[in-house]
KEKEKE-116002 format. One line per 5 residues: number of its first residue (from 1); for each residue x, y, z of C-alpha. Coordinates in nm, 3 decimals, always signed. Layout:
BEGIN
NUM) X/Y/Z ~ ...
This chain:
BEGIN
1) -1.608/+2.318/-2.288 ~ -1.952/+2.362/-2.447 ~ -1.949/+1.994/-2.547 ~ -1.897/+1.890/-2.182 ~ -2.223/+1.817/-2.001
6) -2.311/+1.834/-1.635 ~ -2.498/+1.548/-1.469 ~ -2.596/+1.429/-1.128 ~ -2.459/+1.081/-1.068 ~ -2.810/+0.937/-1.067
11) -2.855/+1.070/-1.424 ~ -2.516/+0.952/-1.549 ~ -2.443/+0.669/-1.797 ~ -2.348/+0.410/-1.539 ~ -2.529/+0.189/-1.293
16) -2.457/+0.175/-0.921 ~ -2.497/-0.181/-0.795 ~ -2.512/-0.273/-0.428 ~ -2.408/-0.611/-0.289 ~ -2.650/-0.878/-0.180
21) -2.725/-0.814/+0.187 ~ -3.011/-1.064/+0.219 ~ -3.045/-1.391/+0.404 ~ -2.786/-1.564/+0.185 ~ -2.505/-1.322/+0.277
26) -2.208/-1.545/+0.377 ~ -2.148/-1.613/+0.744 ~ -1.792/-1.627/+0.879 ~ -1.773/-2.006/+0.856 ~ -1.860/-1.992/+0.485
31) -1.536/-1.814/+0.393 ~ -1.227/-2.010/+0.284 ~ -0.865/-1.935/+0.195 ~ -0.925/-2.055/-0.159 ~ -1.226/-2.138/-0.367
36) -1.448/-2.049/-0.660 ~ -1.534/-1.683/-0.598 ~ -1.322/-1.419/-0.426 ~ -1.541/-1.223/-0.185 ~ -1.393/-0.874/-0.161
41) -1.344/-0.692/+0.168 ~ -1.216/-0.338/+0.222 ~ -0.870/-0.491/+0.283 ~ -0.867/-0.584/-0.086 ~ -0.974/-0.241/-0.216
46) -0.698/+0.011/-0.145 ~ -0.625/+0.364/-0.263 ~ -0.348/+0.218/-0.478 ~ -0.560/-0.060/-0.632 ~ -0.638/-0.421/-0.547
51) -0.450/-0.595/-0.267 ~ -0.503/-0.971/-0.259 ~ -0.254/-1.051/+0.020 ~ -0.546/-1.130/+0.254 ~ -0.828/-1.289/+0.053
56) -1.134/-1.495/+0.135 ~ -1.343/-1.710/-0.099 ~ -1.688/-1.865/-0.118 ~ -1.796/-2.184/-0.293 ~ -1.975/-2.199/-0.627
61) -2.288/-2.318/-0.446 ~ -2.285/-2.010/-0.222 ~ -2.211/-1.783/-0.515 ~ -2.516/-1.915/-0.702 ~ -2.742/-1.830/-0.407
66) -2.644/-1.463/-0.412 ~ -2.816/-1.217/-0.641 ~ -2.658/-0.871/-0.672 ~ -2.295/-0.782/-0.632 ~ -2.117/-1.000/-0.890
71) -1.843/-0.815/-1.079 ~ -1.801/-0.801/-1.455 ~ -1.480/-0.703/-1.631 ~ -1.430/-0.324/-1.658 ~ -1.644/-0.247/-1.353
76) -1.524/+0.010/-1.102 ~ -1.545/-0.068/-0.728 ~ -1.603/+0.205/-0.468 ~ -1.581/+0.147/-0.091 ~ -1.873/+0.311/+0.090
81) -1.852/+0.191/+0.451 ~ -1.575/+0.198/+0.709 ~ -1.300/+0.300/+0.470 ~ -1.484/+0.535/+0.233 ~ -1.368/+0.642/-0.111
86) -1.116/+0.378/-0.221 ~ -1.159/+0.307/-0.592 ~ -1.029/+0.016/-0.802 ~ -1.080/-0.110/-1.156 ~ -1.160/-0.470/-1.248
91) -0.956/-0.494/-1.566 ~ -0.812/-0.789/-1.755 ~ -0.500/-0.777/-1.538 ~ -0.689/-0.902/-1.231 ~ -0.619/-1.278/-1.201
96) -0.966/-1.379/-1.075 ~ -1.267/-1.448/-1.296 ~ -1.524/-1.458/-1.017 ~ -1.545/-1.172/-0.772 ~ -1.818/-1.037/-0.548
101) -1.837/-0.726/-0.335 ~ -1.924/-0.727/+0.033 ~ -2.167/-0.493/+0.203 ~ -1.908/-0.218/+0.242 ~ -1.879/-0.127/-0.127
106) -2.068/-0.076/-0.453 ~ -2.009/-0.158/-0.819 ~ -2.006/+0.119/-1.080 ~ -2.102/-0.041/-1.413 ~ -2.057/+0.186/-1.716
111) -2.279/+0.209/-2.022 ~ -1.993/+0.158/-2.268 ~ -2.173/+0.336/-2.551 ~ -2.172/+0.660/-2.354 ~ -1.882/+0.640/-2.110
116) -1.540/+0.480/-2.143 ~ -1.490/+0.224/-1.860 ~ -1.141/+0.350/-1.778 ~ -1.262/+0.708/-1.779 ~ -1.540/+0.602/-1.541
121) -1.277/+0.464/-1.303 ~ -1.069/+0.784/-1.315 ~ -1.381/+0.994/-1.272 ~ -1.458/+0.827/-0.939 ~ -1.095/+0.843/-0.834
126) -1.107/+1.219/-0.894 ~ -1.409/+1.245/-0.663 ~ -1.232/+1.095/-0.360 ~ -1.203/+1.426/-0.172 ~ -1.564/+1.513/-0.253
131) -1.684/+1.192/-0.090 ~ -1.585/+1.336/+0.249 ~ -1.863/+1.595/+0.219 ~ -2.125/+1.324/+0.174 ~ -1.986/+1.080/+0.432
136) -2.179/+1.041/+0.757 ~ -2.129/+0.851/+1.083 ~ -1.832/+0.876/+1.319 ~ -1.804/+0.522/+1.458 ~ -1.867/+0.365/+1.116
141) -1.829/+0.622/+0.835 ~ -2.049/+0.551/+0.535 ~ -2.143/+0.702/+0.201 ~ -2.512/+0.626/+0.134 ~ -2.604/+0.563/-0.229
146) -2.885/+0.819/-0.205 ~ -2.626/+1.088/-0.120 ~ -2.379/+0.961/-0.379 ~ -2.652/+0.996/-0.643 ~ -2.679/+1.370/-0.575
151) -2.314/+1.446/-0.652 ~ -2.255/+1.644/-0.973 ~ -2.003/+1.549/-1.242 ~ -1.888/+1.673/-1.584 ~ -1.869/+1.440/-1.884
156) -1.686/+1.523/-2.209 ~ -1.766/+1.350/-2.540 ~ -1.671/+0.982/-2.558 ~ -1.368/+1.045/-2.781 ~ -1.221/+1.290/-2.530
161) -1.299/+1.050/-2.246 ~ -1.094/+0.786/-2.424 ~ -0.803/+1.027/-2.476 ~ -0.803/+1.130/-2.109 ~ -0.820/+0.768/-1.996
166) -0.533/+0.681/-2.230 ~ -0.304/+0.945/-2.077 ~ -0.380/+0.847/-1.720 ~ -0.365/+0.474/-1.799 ~ -0.023/+0.520/-1.956
171) +0.108/+0.668/-1.632 ~ -0.057/+0.393/-1.426 ~ +0.094/+0.126/-1.653 ~ +0.442/+0.270/-1.605 ~ +0.390/+0.278/-1.228
176) +0.263/-0.080/-1.231 ~ +0.561/-0.196/-1.439 ~ +0.802/-0.046/-1.185 ~ +0.614/-0.212/-0.897 ~ +0.633/-0.550/-1.070
181) +1.001/-0.500/-1.148 ~ +1.065/-0.430/-0.780 ~ +0.876/-0.741/-0.676 ~ +1.088/-0.950/-0.914 ~ +1.414/-0.800/-0.789
186) +1.324/-0.849/-0.424 ~ +1.217/-1.209/-0.492 ~ +1.558/-1.273/-0.655 ~ +1.735/-1.133/-0.349 ~ +1.523/-1.345/-0.113
191) +1.587/-1.655/-0.323 ~ +1.963/-1.595/-0.320 ~ +1.960/-1.542/+0.058 ~ +1.761/-1.860/+0.115 ~ +1.987/-2.061/-0.117
196) +2.317/-1.944/+0.030 ~ +2.228/-1.911/+0.398 ~ +1.949/-2.164/+0.454 ~ +1.958/-2.443/+0.196 ~ +2.339/-2.450/+0.172
201) +2.409/-2.368/+0.537 ~ +2.693/-2.569/+0.687 ~ +2.705/-2.729/+1.030 ~ +3.041/-2.566/+1.105 ~ +2.888/-2.218/+1.086
206) +2.870/-2.035/+1.416 ~ +2.548/-2.045/+1.618 ~ +2.475/-1.711/+1.776 ~ +2.219/-1.450/+1.865 ~ +2.107/-1.134/+1.690
211) +2.280/-0.935/+1.962 ~ +2.612/-1.075/+1.839 ~ +2.582/-0.901/+1.502 ~ +2.410/-0.569/+1.576 ~ +2.579/-0.254/+1.695
216) +2.265/-0.048/+1.755 ~ +1.905/-0.122/+1.839 ~ +1.700/+0.181/+1.935 ~ +1.352/+0.323/+1.907 ~ +1.245/+0.683/+1.868
221) +1.033/+0.908/+2.081 ~ +0.744/+1.149/+2.051 ~ +0.660/+1.487/+2.202 ~ +0.485/+1.505/+2.536 ~ +0.113/+1.474/+2.467
226) +0.175/+1.303/+2.132 ~ +0.229/+1.422/+1.777 ~ +0.009/+1.711/+1.667 ~ -0.212/+1.564/+1.388 ~ -0.257/+1.913/+1.243
231) +0.114/+1.960/+1.180 ~ +0.173/+1.948/+0.803 ~ +0.544/+2.024/+0.795 ~ +0.854/+1.970/+1.002 ~ +1.056/+1.651/+1.051
236) +0.881/+1.327/+0.946 ~ +0.826/+1.067/+1.219 ~ +0.791/+0.714/+1.082 ~ +0.546/+0.462/+1.224 ~ +0.404/+0.131/+1.103
241) +0.183/+0.304/+0.847 ~ +0.494/+0.425/+0.660 ~ +0.690/+0.099/+0.668 ~ +0.602/-0.110/+0.364 ~ +0.920/-0.298/+0.276
246) +1.219/-0.205/+0.063 ~ +1.194/+0.159/-0.040 ~ +0.816/+0.186/-0.007 ~ +0.683/+0.474/+0.197 ~ +0.323/+0.595/+0.230
251) +0.351/+0.973/+0.199 ~ -0.020/+1.021/+0.263 ~ +0.025/+0.902/+0.623 ~ +0.329/+1.108/+0.717 ~ +0.326/+1.261/+1.064
256) +0.561/+1.539/+1.167 ~ +0.748/+1.661/+1.472 ~ +0.875/+2.014/+1.521 ~ +1.233/+2.118/+1.457 ~ +1.260/+2.205/+1.826
261) +1.166/+1.851/+1.936 ~ +1.395/+1.700/+1.674 ~ +1.686/+1.903/+1.812 ~ +1.622/+1.748/+2.153 ~ +1.620/+1.388/+2.026
266) +1.910/+1.170/+2.135 ~ +1.803/+0.861/+1.937 ~ +1.570/+0.748/+1.659 ~ +1.722/+0.943/+1.367 ~ +1.738/+0.733/+1.049
271) +2.048/+0.680/+0.836 ~ +2.061/+0.529/+0.486 ~ +2.015/+0.151/+0.482 ~ +1.892/+0.135/+0.842 ~ +1.674/-0.169/+0.904
276) +1.340/-0.059/+1.054 ~ +1.125/-0.300/+1.254 ~ +0.778/-0.219/+1.384 ~ +0.784/-0.352/+1.737 ~ +0.429/-0.359/+1.874
281) +0.059/-0.356/+1.790 ~ -0.107/-0.511/+1.488 ~ +0.199/-0.483/+1.262 ~ +0.458/-0.643/+1.489 ~ +0.765/-0.750/+1.292
286) +0.693/-0.548/+0.978 ~ +1.021/-0.428/+0.831 ~ +1.147/-0.158/+0.598 ~ +1.457/+0.009/+0.459 ~ +1.521/+0.336/+0.275
291) +1.820/+0.488/+0.095 ~ +1.939/+0.670/-0.219 ~ +1.679/+0.944/-0.241 ~ +1.528/+0.888/+0.099 ~ +1.165/+1.000/+0.122
296) +1.284/+1.309/+0.314 ~ +1.629/+1.460/+0.377 ~ +1.591/+1.399/+0.751 ~ +1.363/+1.140/+0.908 ~ +1.300/+0.990/+1.251
301) +1.113/+0.694/+1.393 ~ +0.853/+0.705/+1.667 ~ +0.853/+0.498/+1.986 ~ +0.688/+0.203/+1.807 ~ +0.978/+0.141/+1.565
306) +1.324/-0.009/+1.619 ~ +1.626/+0.102/+1.417 ~ +1.879/-0.181/+1.371 ~ +2.240/-0.127/+1.262 ~ +2.484/-0.409/+1.202
311) +2.828/-0.438/+1.351 ~ +3.127/-0.529/+1.126 ~ +3.050/-0.902/+1.149 ~ +2.762/-0.860/+0.901 ~ +2.611/-0.572/+0.700
316) +2.275/-0.397/+0.660 ~ +2.173/-0.589/+0.346 ~ +2.232/-0.927/+0.510 ~ +2.059/-0.807/+0.829 ~ +1.747/-0.703/+0.638
321) +1.699/-1.043/+0.474 ~ +1.795/-1.229/+0.792 ~ +1.486/-1.096/+0.971 ~ +1.134/-1.186/+0.867 ~ +0.800/-1.098/+1.017
326) +0.688/-1.452/+1.104 ~ +1.002/-1.522/+1.308 ~ +0.984/-1.187/+1.487 ~ +0.621/-1.240/+1.579 ~ +0.733/-1.545/+1.778
331) +0.949/-1.319/+1.995 ~ +0.640/-1.146/+2.135 ~ +0.759/-1.042/+2.478 ~ +0.434/-0.898/+2.616 ~ +0.121/-1.110/+2.648
336) -0.125/-0.830/+2.728 ~ +0.010/-0.594/+2.460 ~ +0.185/-0.777/+2.173 ~ +0.530/-0.638/+2.123 ~ +0.906/-0.678/+2.092
341) +1.166/-0.540/+2.331 ~ +1.539/-0.497/+2.293 ~ +1.626/-0.803/+2.499 ~ +1.395/-1.032/+2.303 ~ +1.542/-0.899/+1.978
346) +1.900/-0.947/+2.093 ~ +1.826/-1.300/+2.211 ~ +1.688/-1.406/+1.869 ~ +1.886/-1.717/+1.773 ~ +2.064/-1.707/+1.436
351) +2.338/-1.884/+1.242 ~ +2.633/-1.658/+1.151 ~ +2.786/-1.752/+0.813 ~ +3.148/-1.672/+0.718 ~ +3.213/-1.299/+0.679
356) +3.343/-1.333/+0.323 ~ +3.016/-1.498/+0.212 ~ +2.812/-1.223/+0.377 ~ +3.022/-0.960/+0.198 ~ +2.978/-1.137/-0.136
361) +2.601/-1.141/-0.081 ~ +2.609/-0.766/-0.017 ~ +2.816/-0.698/-0.330 ~ +2.559/-0.874/-0.548 ~ +2.236/-0.769/-0.377
366) +2.312/-0.404/-0.294 ~ +2.300/-0.321/-0.666 ~ +1.954/-0.477/-0.683 ~ +1.838/-0.295/-0.371 ~ +1.957/+0.038/-0.508
371) +1.760/-0.033/-0.825 ~ +1.447/-0.086/-0.611 ~ +1.509/+0.247/-0.435 ~ +1.558/+0.420/-0.771 ~ +1.233/+0.269/-0.901
376) +1.050/+0.382/-0.588 ~ +1.158/+0.739/-0.657 ~ +1.038/+0.703/-1.017 ~ +0.707/+0.568/-0.888 ~ +0.676/+0.870/-0.660
381) +0.744/+1.113/-0.948 ~ +0.497/+0.944/-1.183 ~ +0.234/+0.919/-0.909 ~ +0.264/+1.291/-0.837 ~ +0.228/+1.370/-1.208
386) -0.079/+1.146/-1.240 ~ -0.240/+1.287/-0.926 ~ -0.175/+1.644/-1.045 ~ -0.319/+1.578/-1.391 ~ -0.620/+1.377/-1.272
391) -0.842/+1.656/-1.133 ~ -0.732/+1.900/-1.404 ~ -0.818/+1.660/-1.688 ~ -1.145/+1.549/-1.530 ~ -1.262/+1.909/-1.480
396) -1.151/+2.031/-1.823 ~ -0.899/+2.274/-1.672 ~ -0.633/+2.097/-1.879 ~ -0.734/+1.961/-2.218 ~ -0.577/+1.668/-2.401
401) -0.484/+1.891/-2.695 ~ -0.281/+2.114/-2.461 ~ -0.081/+1.814/-2.337 ~ -0.019/+1.699/-2.693 ~ +0.130/+2.040/-2.777
406) +0.379/+2.000/-2.489 ~ +0.520/+1.674/-2.625
């Protein structure tokens, strides 16, 4: 460890660049759904990397008026306001050539002769818990650059930085490959559903309502006074924050109920292949499904989530693809508080195809869905390994040579 050196961030071989907050900062009417330069918000910079599902752009003319805050390839981005501590890397895999940061983040630009860009990214990811110590403000948490500059880090020689970054990048690449494989599989399933049951739908097929094909629609419950946020074990209670589609579950946001309360529950206990629908609030209509290595052995939903189970006329796989968020949002039954209720769900108008075609769809697609669930478990295992190794490698507790001996 004698070759490792300790620095304060302000002395380290990278530059911290703020965004342009001057008079030319874009106003709301200067953002567009497409354009020359993607203007990042905290919605785009997640713990898991970039998320471009909700993006806003500025014109080339506006971009030219701004000074600081333009990204270059191999920069690291750190969120410093509102959501503090999310870190992403602007590598060659990002499909945008022009990006700018907003006022809620900073750019970390490495001196490549002294610090490996990927290592720089992992270094800041390893500091995420430390950022909490330097974060101030309750209504709008923020991490001032002056405080960030005082944080202390350890830097190994460049060659060891590159070896550490290579190990961690290898794990991230495997995780990314599994994510992309899942996206491809799900897109195939959606395409098949649309082709068979929308594009090739026949007039003779029965017109009905969702209530005609579901056996169960129920929500969960929560303890009197709400779930104890300090509870770190027990029975998981799923809410919108955990529902992210087929097989995807955010373990970092798990909330728990006690065994005693679980024993008193008469509804809201999840079975494999249950269709989960978030029924109110900002995420109305968001859906999910878990099976084959469920995130936990036993799991429940809270009062904001519906469990849907099909009757013999259809099946769970068909039911999942039948429902989509845009359609469900139109069923909003409460004007003051957006939400779905059981009656509005049951009254949702559908076309009911022949049972043999629905069964054939299940036979084909269930294999694909199970592959997605298997991949999600692999992603979880690899993520745990990466997150375990990250602080140990960055602190020198585990050395690259030690890992090489284990191979």
